[in-house]
Structure formats: structure tokens, C-alpha cells
N, C-alpha and C positions, 0 to 999 in steps of 0.2 A: 381642375384635375392637373396633377403634376406629372412630370415625366416618369417618376418612380411608380406612379399608380398604373402605368401601362405595362410594367414588367411582371410577368407571371413567375412567382417564386417557385412554382412546381415545374417549370419548363426544363426539358432535358438538356438544353444547350444554354451557354451564357448569352446574355443579350448582346446585340451588336453594339459597337463602340458608340455609334451616334445616339443610341437610346439612353445613355447615361452621362454623356459628356456634352458640353456646350458646343454650339455651332461655330464659335469663333476659334476653336482649336484646329491645328493642322491635321487634316485627315489622311495625309500621305504616309504610307508605310516607310519606316527608316530604311536607307539603302543597305543592302546586304554587304557584309565584309568580303573583301576579295579572297577568293579561294587560292590556296597554294597550288603551284604548278605540280602536276603529277610527276612522279619520279622518272617515268619513262621519257619525258620530254628533255631531260638534261643529258646532253652528250658530253663525254669526257675526251679531251684531245691532248696528246703529249707532243710537244714540239722541242726538238733538240736531241742530244745524245744521252739517253738514260741508261745507266749501267744495269746489269742484271746479276743476280746471285751475289749481292754484296750487302753489307749492313746498311740500314737506313736510319738517318737521324732527321726527325721532323720537328721543327720548332714553329709554334703556332701563335697567332694573335700578338698581343702586346708583349708577352714573354718572348716570343720569337723575334720580334723587332729589337728588343733590348739585347737579347743574346747575340743576334747577328751583328749588331753594331759594335760589339766588343770582340768579335771573332774574325780572323783573317780568312774569309771565304773565297776571295778572288772574284773572278768575273762570272756572271750568270751564264750557265751552260744550257738551260732549257726552261720550259714553262709547262704548266698544267692548266688547261682551260676547262671550265665548266660552262657549257654553252659558249657565249662570246666573252666571258669574263675570265681574266687571268687570276687564278686562285693560288697556285703554287709556283715557286721559283726554285730551280735546280742549281746547285753549286757542287763542284767537284774539287775541293782543295787538295793539293798534292800531298799534304801531310797526313791524310787519313784515307782509309779504304772505303769509307762510308759515302753513300749518296746523301747529300744534305739538301733537304727541302724546307724552305721557309714558306709557311702556308697561312692563308687568311689574314694577311696584313693589308691587302687591297680591298677585300670584300669578305663578307660573312656568308656562310652557306646556310640555306634553310634545311630543316630536318629532312625534307624529302630528297635532298641531294647528298646528304652526308654519307650514307651507306654506299651509294654508287661511286662516289669520289674515292673513298677509302678502299673499296674493293678493287677499283681500277689501279690505284697506286700499288697495292700488294701484287696484283696480277702482272703489272708491267715490270716492276723492279724485282719481284720475287726475293724479298730480303731474307737474309740468313738470321738476322736479329734486328730489333727495332728499339731505338731510344726516342722518347717523345717529350717535348716540353710545352707546357701550357700554364694556365692559372686556375685557381679556385677562389671563390669569394668567401672571405672570413665572416661576412655578415650573413651569408646563407648557410654556413657550416654548422651542423649540430654537434656540439661538444659538451662535456660535463660542466665546463666553466667558460666564461667569456675570456678570450685571449686577445690582447691588443695587437694591431697589425704588425707593429715593429717587433713583437715577440712571437708571432705566429710561425709555426714550422713549415718547412717545405714538406709536402705530402706526396705519396706515390701510390700507384696501382701497378701490378705486374702479373703476367701470366704464369710466372715461375718464381720460386724463391730467389731473391737477389742477395748477393754476398755483402752488400754495403751495410755497414753498421755504424750509425752516427746518431747521437742524441738530437741533432737538428733535423733529422729525417723521420717522419712518422707516416703510418699508413693512412690513406684516405678511407676512413672506416665507415661501415654501415651505421645508421640507415641513410647516410648521405649518398646522393646520386649525382652523376654528371650527365649533362645533355649537350654534347659537343662533338665536333668532328674527330677530335683526338680520342675521345671515349669510344667512338665507333671504330676507330682504327685498332684499338686494343681488343675490342670485342670480336672484330673480324679475324684478327690473327689468332685469337683463342679458339674460335670455332674451326679455323683452318687446321690448327694443330690437332684437334680432336678427330679430324677426318684424314689425317696423314700419319705415316710412320716416322716422319721427321719431327724433330723437336724445335719449336719456335719460341724464342724469348722476346717479350715486349715489355718495356717498363715505361710508364708515364709519370714524369715528375711535374708537380704542380706548385708553382710559386704562389704565395698568398697575395691576394688583391684586396684592397680596402673598398672596392666598388661593389655595389649590389649586382647580383647575377642578372644578366640580360638575356631575355628569351631570344631564341633564333628568329631571324626574319622569315616572312612567308615567301619571299622571292629573293633572288640574288640582286643586290644593289650595292652602290659604293659604300665603302666601310663607314660604320658609325663609331668606330673606335676613336676615343680621344687620344691625343698625342701621348706617346709612351713617356714623355717627360713628366706627366702627371704622377707616374708611379716610378719610384727609384728604389730598387733593391740594392742592398749593400754590395760593395765589391767582393767582400768575403763570401756572401751568399752566392753570387753569380759564379765565382770561381769554383766553389764547391759543386754547384749544380753542373757546371761545364765538365768538371772531372767525372761526376757520376754518369753523365750521359755517355761518355766514351768508355767508362768502365763496363757499362752494360753491354756494349757491342764488342767487348774484348780488347780494347785499345787503352793501354796505360802508359805506353812509351811514345816519345816523339810527337806528342799531342801539343799543338800550339796553345799557349795560355790565353785565357780570356782577359782582355785589357779594358779597363774602364775608360769610356770616352764621354766626357761631360760637355765640353765646348764644341760648338759647331753642330752640324746635322749631317747625317749620312745620306747617300743617294736613295736608300730605301725610304727614309723619312720624307724626303722631297717628293719621291714618286707617290707615296701615300697621300700626301697633301694635294698633289696635282690631280690624282684620280678622284679624290673626294670632291674636288671642285669641278669635275667633269673633264679633266684633261685626258688626252689620248696619246698613246705612244708605247710601243712594245720593245724598245731598244734594250740592249744589254746594259747591265749596271754593275758597279763594284760596291762592296760593303767593306 
């Protein structure tokens, strides 16, 4: 009699694993995947002098690091912590009214922390307008035709119609979706505008990235971003985006130009590398 002869084909339930598999196979169940931390466990802490009722410029991830390296931001004025991890760095350059936050260059936020983080930023700064910089993956972007990375446009999302008209700027169009902290920020300011008599403007500019989209982590951990040196946008592109960011928040005069910096590495890059290797230190820095 074989093992299969012992199985009743009319049984209500499937036979146990040992009834149809050999004894020399591993009988242990595979370990369960770690569950993401619940949203309520993430505490947001602001350290430093954060302005209120001012424009907000938030530059995130690789795009934020490249942009910050070419912008005279001065000394860090504050930090935004999610749990024990520093996620946002506050700068207050004297040549702009905007609060400038360079975000998620040290670590990436899980989905469960994004909404809490962006809500806290909006509630703390109470921005009058918001300009945001991030990236989108051209490999994951659905378009009528394939566009090489060096020809891909900068794309945008906004809560209101923006006055910028440029053939190198295109809408981030449906059915494409963003799953990022910066998308959460735009969504939150949109819903806030629906619940208020005040008008809030938020525009998200997305630099094209040749890399595949990366799913958010399940927990906060040191950044898995590769060096921003792997992606180099042209000086012309960065200067245009720099100009658009400040146009959205109503600043077109006395804005410092974006200056390309190729040689050497900024303090922000050094800090990113040190944190990725487990280094500790929360001192101020210059960019």
C-alpha cells in the first residue's frame, strides 16, 4: 500500500503535509515576516527653532541631497526626529523667507510613519505655501512611449494650477501613482485646504531617476540610498528646478542661484555615509 492509498479523495479537508511528503523534508513552518510597527508607536520630535506661518521648501532623498549640495543653505538650525532617527534637517538661509527642510537623506520612512511625519510638519510650520522636490522612476512610469533617462522630463503634481509653463516640465499623469513621504505631504495639504477657508498651494517637482522604484521599508533603518553621485542631473535641469521651487512659494527675486558642485563631498554626504555605517552624532552641519 502506498502513501497515496491512505488519502480519502472525498475528505472535507486537505491531507496533512506529512501524508503526502517524504519524511526527510523540513517539517518546520517558515518564519513569519516581521510586521511593520503600528503608526501610533512613532513619535515625532522637533529640535531647534522652527518658523511658523512661512513658506516651506522640502527636498527629499537623492534629489534633496543633490539640490542641497548646490544651494547655499548655511548652518543647520534644527532637526525632525521620528522615534530616535533624525529624518529632517532644518535650514533658514537669510536670502529666503522659506523654512528649508532636507528630508530622508539619512533614513527612509515606512508607510506607517509617512502620514504622521507629514502631518506633524504641516502642524508645526503651518506653511503658507509648499514647494517639494523628489524623484520618480522612469522604469516604473507608464507613458505612451519609452523615454530614455537623459530625455525624460521633470514632472510635477500640484494642489492648484501653477503658472509655470515650460516644455521640459510635464504633469505626473494617471494612472501613475506615488508611494512616498512627499506624496503624503501633498495629499495632507490638499485635504487641509478642503477643510479650511484659506488657500494652500503645494507643488511637488519630480526629477527623473533611472533606478527601479524601491518599496518603502517596514521599519525605520539607516538609509539604503546609493550615493547621489550615481545620478547626475544636468546643471541646466537643476537650475530650472531650483527656480521653479522658489516661484511656487512666490519668490522670484534675490534667490541664490544653484551652483553645480562636482569635486569633493559635502558635509551632508559625509554624514549620510557615516550614518549608513552606524555612526552616531547629531552636531550641526553646513551644506
